[in-house]
C-alpha positions as CSV (number, residue, x, y, z in Angstrom):
1,X,33.7,19.1,21.8
2,X,30.0,18.7,22.2
3,X,28.8,15.6,24.0
4,X,25.5,13.9,23.2
5,X,25.1,13.2,27.0
6,X,24.5,16.9,27.4
7,X,21.1,16.6,25.6
8,X,17.8,16.0,27.4
9,X,17.1,12.2,27.8
10,X,14.3,12.1,25.3
11,X,16.3,13.8,22.5
12,X,19.5,11.8,23.4
13,X,17.5,8.5,23.0
14,X,16.0,9.7,19.7
15,X,19.4,10.6,18.2
16,X,21.1,7.4,19.3
17,X,18.3,5.2,17.8
18,X,18.2,7.1,14.5
19,X,22.0,7.3,14.1
20,X,22.3,3.6,14.7
21,X,19.6,2.9,12.1
22,X,21.4,5.0,9.5
23,X,24.7,3.2,10.2
24,X,28.3,4.2,9.7
25,X,29.0,6.2,6.6
26,X,32.1,7.5,5.1
27,X,32.9,9.7,2.1
28,X,29.2,10.4,1.4
29,X,27.6,13.6,0.3
30,X,24.8,14.2,2.9
31,X,22.0,16.9,3.1
32,X,20.5,17.6,6.5
33,X,17.3,19.5,5.6
34,X,15.9,21.3,8.7
35,X,19.1,20.7,10.6
36,X,18.1,22.7,13.7
37,X,21.2,23.1,15.9
38,X,23.2,20.8,13.7
39,X,23.6,17.9,16.1
40,X,23.0,15.3,13.4
41,X,24.9,17.2,10.8
42,X,27.8,17.5,13.1
43,X,27.7,13.8,13.9
44,X,28.0,12.8,10.3
45,X,30.4,15.6,9.3
46,X,33.3,13.7,10.9
47,X,33.6,11.4,8.0
48,X,31.3,12.9,5.3
49,X,30.7,16.0,3.2
50,X,27.6,17.5,4.9
51,X,25.3,20.4,3.9
52,X,22.9,21.7,6.5
53,X,19.8,23.8,5.6
54,X,17.9,25.5,8.4
55,X,15.6,28.6,8.2
56,X,16.4,29.7,11.8
57,X,19.4,32.0,12.0
58,X,19.3,31.7,15.8
59,X,19.6,27.9,15.7
60,X,22.4,28.0,13.2
61,X,24.3,30.5,15.4
62,X,24.1,27.9,18.2
63,X,24.9,25.0,16.0
64,X,27.2,22.2,17.0
65,X,30.2,22.4,14.7
66,X,33.0,20.2,16.0
67,X,33.6,19.1,12.4
68,X,33.4,21.2,9.3
69,X,30.2,21.3,7.3
70,X,28.3,23.8,5.1
71,X,25.5,25.8,6.8
72,X,22.8,27.4,4.7
73,X,20.1,29.7,6.1
74,X,17.0,28.9,4.1
75,X,14.0,26.7,3.4
76,X,12.9,24.4,0.5
77,X,13.8,27.2,-2.0
78,X,17.4,26.8,-1.1
79,X,17.4,23.4,-2.9
80,X,17.2,25.1,-6.2
81,X,21.0,25.9,-5.9
82,X,21.7,22.1,-6.2
83,X,21.8,20.0,-9.4
84,X,19.7,16.9,-9.8
85,X,21.0,13.8,-8.0
86,X,23.5,15.6,-5.8
87,X,23.3,13.8,-2.5
88,X,23.9,10.2,-1.4
89,X,21.6,10.7,1.6
90,X,19.1,13.2,2.7
91,X,18.1,13.6,6.3
92,X,14.7,15.2,7.1
93,X,13.9,14.7,10.8
94,X,11.0,16.3,12.6
95,X,10.4,18.8,9.8
96,X,7.4,17.9,7.7
97,X,5.0,18.4,10.7
98,X,5.6,22.1,10.4
99,X,5.1,22.3,6.6
100,X,1.7,22.7,4.9
101,X,2.7,21.4,1.4
102,X,4.6,18.2,2.4
103,X,4.4,16.7,-1.1
104,X,6.2,19.7,-2.6
105,X,9.0,19.4,-0.2
106,X,9.4,15.6,-0.7
107,X,9.4,16.2,-4.5
108,X,12.1,18.8,-4.2
109,X,14.2,16.5,-2.0
110,X,13.7,13.6,-4.4
111,X,15.1,15.8,-7.2
112,X,18.5,16.3,-5.5
113,X,18.7,12.6,-4.3
114,X,20.9,10.2,-6.3
115,X,19.2,7.3,-8.0
116,X,20.5,4.8,-5.5
117,X,20.3,7.3,-2.6
118,X,18.6,7.1,0.7
119,X,16.2,9.6,2.3
120,X,15.6,9.4,6.1
121,X,12.3,11.0,7.2
122,X,11.4,11.0,10.9
123,X,8.2,12.6,12.2
124,X,6.8,13.5,15.5
125,X,4.7,10.6,16.9
126,X,1.6,11.4,19.0
127,X,2.0,8.4,21.2
128,X,5.7,9.2,21.7
129,X,4.9,12.8,22.6
130,X,2.4,11.5,25.2
131,X,5.1,9.4,26.8
132,X,7.6,12.3,26.7
133,X,5.1,14.5,28.6
134,X,4.0,11.9,31.1
135,X,7.2,10.1,31.9
136,X,10.0,12.6,31.3
137,X,8.3,16.0,31.9
138,X,5.7,14.9,34.4
139,X,3.1,16.9,32.6
140,X,0.0,14.7,32.7
141,X,-2.4,17.5,31.8
142,X,-0.5,18.1,28.5
143,X,-0.3,14.3,27.9
144,X,-4.0,14.0,28.3
145,X,-4.6,16.9,25.9
146,X,-2.5,15.2,23.2
147,X,-4.3,11.9,23.9
148,X,-7.6,13.7,23.3
149,X,-6.5,14.7,19.8
150,X,-5.1,18.1,20.4
151,X,-1.9,19.1,18.6
152,X,1.2,19.7,20.6
153,X,3.7,22.6,20.3
154,X,7.4,22.9,20.1
155,X,8.9,26.0,21.8
156,X,11.0,27.0,18.8
157,X,8.8,26.0,16.0
158,X,5.2,26.3,17.1
159,X,2.3,23.8,16.4
160,X,3.2,20.2,15.7
161,X,0.7,18.9,13.1
162,X,0.8,15.2,13.7
163,X,-0.1,12.9,10.8
164,X,-0.3,9.4,12.3
165,X,-1.7,6.7,10.1
166,X,-4.7,5.8,12.3
167,X,-8.1,5.8,10.9
168,X,-9.2,9.1,12.4
169,X,-6.4,11.1,10.8
170,X,-6.3,9.0,7.6
171,X,-10.0,9.7,7.1
172,X,-9.4,13.4,7.3
173,X,-6.5,13.3,4.9
174,X,-8.6,11.2,2.5
175,X,-11.5,13.7,2.7
176,X,-9.1,16.5,1.9
177,X,-7.7,14.6,-1.0
178,X,-11.1,13.7,-2.4
179,X,-12.2,17.4,-2.4
180,X,-9.4,18.1,-4.9
181,X,-10.3,15.2,-7.2
182,X,-12.4,15.5,-10.3
183,X,-15.1,12.9,-11.0
184,X,-13.0,11.6,-13.8
185,X,-10.1,11.0,-11.4
186,X,-12.4,9.3,-8.9
187,X,-13.8,6.9,-11.5
188,X,-10.2,6.1,-12.7
189,X,-9.2,5.4,-9.1
190,X,-11.7,2.5,-9.1
191,X,-10.0,0.7,-12.0
192,X,-7.2,-1.9,-11.6
193,X,-5.8,-2.3,-15.1
194,X,-3.7,-5.1,-16.6
195,X,-0.4,-3.1,-17.0
196,X,-0.1,-1.9,-20.6
197,X,2.9,-3.4,-22.4
198,X,3.6,0.0,-24.1
199,X,3.1,3.6,-22.9
200,X,2.2,2.7,-19.4
201,X,3.5,6.0,-18.0
202,X,1.7,8.2,-20.5
203,X,-1.5,6.2,-20.1
204,X,-1.3,6.8,-16.3
205,X,-0.6,10.5,-16.8
206,X,-3.8,10.7,-18.9
207,X,-6.1,8.6,-16.8
208,X,-4.7,8.4,-13.2
209,X,-5.9,4.8,-12.6
210,X,-6.0,3.3,-9.2
211,X,-3.5,0.6,-10.1
212,X,-1.8,-1.7,-12.5
213,X,-1.6,-5.5,-12.4
214,X,1.6,-7.2,-13.5
215,X,1.6,-10.6,-15.3
216,X,4.2,-13.0,-16.4
217,X,5.1,-11.1,-19.5
218,X,6.0,-8.1,-17.4
219,X,8.8,-10.1,-15.8
220,X,9.9,-12.4,-18.6
221,X,12.0,-9.9,-20.5
222,X,12.8,-7.7,-17.6
223,X,15.4,-7.5,-14.8
224,X,14.8,-6.4,-11.2
225,X,16.4,-3.0,-12.0
226,X,14.5,-2.4,-15.2
227,X,11.3,-3.4,-13.5
228,X,12.0,-1.1,-10.6
229,X,12.7,1.8,-12.9
230,X,9.5,1.1,-14.9
231,X,7.4,1.1,-11.7
232,X,9.2,4.3,-10.5
233,X,8.2,6.0,-13.7
234,X,4.6,4.9,-13.4
235,X,4.4,6.0,-9.8
236,X,6.0,9.4,-10.7
237,X,3.2,9.9,-13.2
238,X,0.6,9.3,-10.5
239,X,-1.0,12.0,-8.4
240,X,-2.0,9.3,-6.0
241,X,0.4,6.3,-5.6
242,X,-0.9,3.3,-7.6
243,X,-1.6,-0.2,-6.5
244,X,1.1,-2.2,-8.2
245,X,-0.4,-5.7,-8.0
246,X,0.6,-9.2,-8.8
247,X,-0.7,-12.7,-8.3
248,X,2.2,-14.3,-6.4
249,X,0.3,-17.0,-4.6
250,X,3.1,-19.7,-4.7
251,X,2.9,-23.0,-6.6
252,X,0.9,-23.0,-9.8
253,X,0.3,-19.2,-9.7
254,X,3.5,-17.2,-9.6
255,X,4.3,-14.2,-11.8
256,X,7.7,-12.9,-10.7
257,X,9.5,-15.7,-8.9
258,X,9.1,-18.1,-11.9
259,X,11.9,-16.2,-13.7
260,X,15.4,-16.9,-12.6
261,X,16.6,-13.3,-13.0
262,X,14.2,-12.4,-10.2
263,X,14.5,-15.4,-7.9
264,X,16.6,-18.6,-8.0
265,X,13.5,-20.8,-7.2
266,X,9.8,-20.1,-7.6
267,X,7.8,-19.7,-4.4
268,X,6.3,-23.1,-3.4
269,X,2.6,-23.6,-3.0
270,X,1.2,-23.0,0.5
271,X,0.6,-26.8,0.9
272,X,4.3,-27.5,0.1
273,X,5.5,-24.7,2.4
274,X,3.4,-26.1,5.3
275,X,4.5,-29.7,4.6
276,X,8.2,-28.6,4.8
277,X,8.1,-26.1,7.6
278,X,4.7,-26.1,9.4
279,X,3.1,-22.9,10.6
280,X,6.5,-21.2,11.1
281,X,7.3,-22.0,7.5
282,X,4.1,-20.2,6.4
283,X,5.1,-17.1,8.4
284,X,8.7,-17.1,7.0
285,X,7.4,-17.6,3.5
286,X,4.8,-14.8,3.8
287,X,7.4,-12.3,5.1
288,X,10.0,-13.3,2.5
289,X,7.5,-13.0,-0.3
290,X,6.4,-9.6,0.8
291,X,10.0,-8.3,1.2
292,X,10.8,-9.7,-2.3
293,X,7.9,-7.9,-3.9
294,X,8.4,-4.7,-2.1
295,X,12.0,-4.5,-3.3
296,X,10.6,-4.5,-6.8
297,X,8.1,-1.7,-6.1
298,X,5.1,-4.1,-5.9
299,X,2.8,-3.1,-3.0
300,X,-0.1,-5.5,-3.6
301,X,-0.2,-9.3,-3.7
302,X,-3.6,-10.6,-4.9
303,X,-3.4,-13.3,-2.3
304,X,-4.0,-15.4,-0.1
305,X,-6.4,-17.9,-1.6
306,X,-9.1,-18.5,1.0
307,X,-11.0,-21.1,-1.0
308,X,-11.5,-24.5,0.6
309,X,-11.4,-27.3,-2.0
310,X,-13.2,-30.7,-1.6
311,X,-10.6,-33.0,-3.1
312,X,-7.7,-33.1,-5.6
313,X,-10.0,-33.2,-8.6
314,X,-11.3,-29.7,-8.0
315,X,-10.2,-26.7,-10.2
316,X,-9.1,-24.7,-7.2
317,X,-7.4,-27.6,-5.3
318,X,-3.7,-26.8,-6.3
319,X,-4.1,-23.2,-5.3
320,X,-5.9,-23.8,-2.0
321,X,-4.2,-24.4,1.3
322,X,-6.3,-27.3,2.5
323,X,-9.6,-29.2,2.2
324,X,-10.1,-28.4,5.9
325,X,-11.8,-25.1,6.8
326,X,-10.2,-24.7,10.2
327,X,-6.7,-25.2,8.9
328,X,-7.4,-22.8,6.0
329,X,-8.7,-20.2,8.5
330,X,-5.5,-20.4,10.5
331,X,-3.4,-20.1,7.4
332,X,-5.4,-17.0,6.3
333,X,-5.0,-15.4,9.7
334,X,-1.2,-15.9,9.7
335,X,-0.7,-14.7,6.1
336,X,-2.9,-11.6,6.5
337,X,-1.3,-10.5,9.8
338,X,2.2,-11.0,8.4
339,X,1.4,-9.2,5.2
340,X,0.2,-6.3,7.3
341,X,3.4,-6.2,9.2
342,X,5.3,-5.8,5.9
343,X,2.8,-3.2,4.6
344,X,1.9,-5.5,1.8
345,X,-1.7,-5.2,0.7
346,X,-3.6,-8.5,0.8
347,X,-6.7,-9.8,-1.1
348,X,-8.7,-12.8,0.0
349,X,-10.0,-14.7,-2.9
350,X,-12.4,-15.9,-4.3
351,X,-15.6,-15.0,-2.3
352,X,-17.8,-16.8,-1.4
353,X,-15.5,-19.8,-2.3
354,X,-14.9,-22.0,-5.3
355,X,-15.4,-25.2,-3.4
356,X,-15.7,-28.1,-5.9
357,X,-16.8,-25.9,-8.8
358,X,-15.2,-25.3,-12.2
359,X,-13.2,-22.5,-13.8
360,X,-14.9,-19.2,-14.5
361,X,-12.0,-18.1,-16.8
362,X,-13.6,-20.2,-19.5
363,X,-17.2,-20.8,-18.4
364,X,-20.2,-19.4,-16.5
365,X,-20.4,-21.5,-13.4
366,X,-23.6,-22.2,-11.4
367,X,-23.0,-23.3,-7.8
368,X,-26.0,-25.0,-6.2
369,X,-24.6,-25.9,-2.8
370,X,-26.6,-25.0,0.2
371,X,-26.1,-21.9,2.4
372,X,-25.4,-24.3,5.3
373,X,-22.5,-25.8,3.4
374,X,-21.0,-22.4,2.9
375,X,-21.3,-21.5,6.6
376,X,-19.6,-24.7,7.7
377,X,-16.7,-24.5,5.2
378,X,-16.2,-21.8,2.7
379,X,-17.1,-18.7,4.7
380,X,-14.9,-19.5,7.7
381,X,-11.5,-18.5,6.1
382,X,-13.0,-15.3,4.8
383,X,-14.3,-14.4,8.3
384,X,-10.8,-15.2,9.7
385,X,-9.3,-12.8,7.2
386,X,-11.7,-10.1,8.0
387,X,-11.0,-10.4,11.7
388,X,-7.3,-10.2,10.9
389,X,-7.8,-7.0,9.0
390,X,-7.4,-8.0,5.4
391,X,-7.3,-5.1,2.9
392,X,-9.4,-6.5,0.1
393,X,-11.8,-9.3,-0.7
394,X,-12.0,-10.5,-4.3
395,X,-15.4,-11.7,-5.5
396,X,-15.7,-14.6,-8.0
397,X,-17.8,-14.8,-11.1
398,X,-19.7,-17.9,-9.9
399,X,-23.5,-17.7,-9.7
400,X,-24.0,-19.0,-6.2
401,X,-27.7,-19.7,-5.9
402,X,-28.0,-19.7,-2.1
403,X,-26.8,-16.0,-2.2
404,X,-28.2,-14.8,-5.6
405,X,-29.6,-17.1,-8.2
406,X,-29.7,-14.4,-10.9
407,X,-26.3,-12.8,-10.9
408,X,-22.6,-13.8,-10.7
409,X,-21.2,-12.9,-7.3
410,X,-19.0,-10.2,-8.8
411,X,-22.0,-8.2,-9.9
412,X,-24.5,-9.2,-7.2
413,X,-25.9,-6.6,-4.8
414,X,-27.0,-9.4,-2.5
415,X,-23.4,-10.8,-2.3
416,X,-22.0,-7.3,-1.7
417,X,-24.5,-6.6,1.1
418,X,-23.7,-10.0,2.7
419,X,-20.0,-9.2,2.8
420,X,-20.7,-5.7,4.2
421,X,-23.6,-6.3,6.6
422,X,-23.4,-9.9,7.6
423,X,-19.6,-10.4,7.6
424,X,-18.8,-6.8,8.7
425,X,-16.1,-6.1,6.1
426,X,-15.3,-2.5,5.7
427,X,-12.4,-2.7,3.3
428,X,-12.2,-2.8,-0.5
429,X,-14.2,-5.3,-2.5
430,X,-12.4,-6.1,-5.8
431,X,-13.7,-8.1,-8.7
432,X,-11.9,-10.9,-10.3
433,X,-10.9,-10.0,-13.9
434,X,-13.9,-8.8,-15.8
435,X,-12.3,-10.1,-19.0
436,X,-13.1,-13.7,-17.8
437,X,-15.6,-15.5,-20.0
438,X,-17.8,-16.4,-17.0
439,X,-19.0,-12.9,-16.3
440,X,-18.5,-11.5,-19.9
441,X,-20.8,-14.1,-21.4
442,X,-23.4,-13.2,-18.8
443,X,-23.5,-9.4,-19.3
444,X,-22.5,-9.3,-22.9
445,X,-19.4,-7.1,-22.5
446,X,-16.5,-6.3,-20.1
447,X,-17.7,-2.7,-19.9
448,X,-21.2,-3.6,-18.9
449,X,-19.8,-6.0,-16.3
450,X,-17.9,-3.0,-14.9
451,X,-21.0,-0.9,-14.6
452,X,-23.0,-3.7,-13.0
453,X,-20.2,-4.4,-10.5
454,X,-20.2,-0.8,-9.3
455,X,-23.9,-0.7,-9.1
456,X,-23.7,-3.8,-6.9
457,X,-21.3,-2.0,-4.5
458,X,-17.9,-3.3,-5.6
459,X,-15.1,-0.8,-5.2
460,X,-12.2,-1.9,-7.5
461,X,-12.6,-3.4,-11.0
462,X,-10.0,-5.7,-12.6
463,X,-9.9,-5.1,-16.3
464,X,-7.8,-5.6,-19.4
465,X,-9.6,-3.1,-21.6
466,X,-9.1,0.2,-19.7
467,X,-10.5,2.6,-22.3
468,X,-13.8,0.7,-22.7
469,X,-14.2,0.3,-18.9
470,X,-13.3,3.9,-18.1
471,X,-15.7,5.3,-20.8
472,X,-18.5,3.0,-19.7
473,X,-18.2,4.1,-16.1
474,X,-18.0,7.7,-17.1
475,X,-21.2,7.4,-19.2
476,X,-22.9,5.6,-16.4
477,X,-22.0,8.4,-14.0
478,X,-23.2,11.1,-16.5
479,X,-26.5,9.2,-17.1
480,X,-26.9,8.6,-13.4
481,X,-26.8,4.8,-13.7
482,X,-24.1,5.2,-11.0
483,X,-24.5,7.9,-8.3
484,X,-22.0,10.3,-6.9
485,X,-22.6,8.7,-3.5
486,X,-21.8,5.2,-4.9
487,X,-18.5,6.5,-6.4
488,X,-17.4,8.5,-3.3
489,X,-18.0,5.5,-1.1
490,X,-15.6,3.3,-3.2
491,X,-13.0,5.9,-3.6
492,X,-12.9,6.6,0.1
493,X,-12.4,2.9,0.8
494,X,-9.6,2.6,-1.8
495,X,-7.8,5.7,-0.5
496,X,-8.1,4.7,3.1
497,X,-6.5,1.3,2.2
498,X,-3.7,3.0,0.3
499,X,-3.0,5.4,3.2
500,X,-3.0,2.7,5.8
501,X,-0.4,0.9,3.8
502,X,1.8,3.9,3.4
503,X,0.8,4.8,-0.2
504,X,0.2,8.5,0.6
505,X,3.2,10.3,-1.0
506,X,4.3,11.0,-4.5
507,X,6.9,8.3,-4.8
508,X,6.3,4.7,-3.8
509,X,9.5,3.0,-4.9
510,X,13.2,3.9,-4.9
511,X,14.9,4.4,-8.3
512,X,17.8,2.2,-9.3
């Protein structure tokens, strides 16, 4: 019998950690793709039906085989021998780093995975490799080379092409992706569409939008499983994973949790959560909400609300955390950081702050407050969110005269420059819905609002009327109202955000 203690310390540690995470399984049909010397395949073969695929005949000849399992010499092409939905679990450990077309391999593995199956993917980690070289192998020269950005090598497999999700590597991956995109696809990536009630999959196949926003009607007549399957179909139709977004603020604005088939109770308002549980309550609520949404396939919560209301008579009061800027800033900091930990995309709203103003859903609002009042109150939570690494900032449709007396914030170049240059925000600027009366009455149409928003520097456009918006942006590009440079800048920010939050593969939600 082989003994795991015979393995080098680093490999032994890796195996123990991964096996513990996968848990005890019995009676399952398991595929170990890129099985190497069969150590993991052998481990699970004691109680399961295991198939191991490995291209190296030498490694298979030396494979651990204390328990019976099927060995196949081959690569991704060997998967063609298996029917759809064959395996309960697929193991793919330290394989993708050596493969050029990772997406094709993942797609092939997804085909043979059962609907409720699990795929375990482990990749070489640059920082871990540095530790291995420095601590276990005493090779500081090699450790320094890896730290400097050079790829490592494995004696049996050659170059290890790391793909860590830090900005340096993400930026390169985004650049590679953008080279393959048409201008039509780039423009579509800038549109966040109210999810079509019918034909959402076919519409996505045709346009390749950046995302869909779900509203109450998407949950009312659905179940968790049917919604998950719907989202899976939408994502499967997407060349680049979509933002699947929702307004799940808590309190008066909840989309999913208001329906009992999704959650026994609606999420409470941030004020109520804090009143009941303090700051620890805010942390728990944020994490719970993120986990709840992610299980449904939702990766973007258009929250938290960073507005600071003046008193209970204000339009935004029930949605805001506090009338105190410092307390709101602490709230924003906690929420953004904990959303990041759960890989849930966040969006601060509504810049530069509603304050004591009315509702732009129904009216064009003029805000005559002084710049000093914004500095003392409204801007502080947004600055806290930026420091915490928020993903997006949503701009309101208010005409805020101390910033720009001529344009709503959502289509204001001055407001956009302030967010970028003065506040130092490098993420995605998203508009509030361009269907709202406030901005539509100003520009004359939703499509013109979209063009004006892009011209101002906004990246992502919330819209209900996707055909009109898409065609208007395409015309603006062709007539040079919108430059290639302007489009590329936004698409880069959108894709960088997606990649940072793990939306870089073909499938972004498990089937049910």
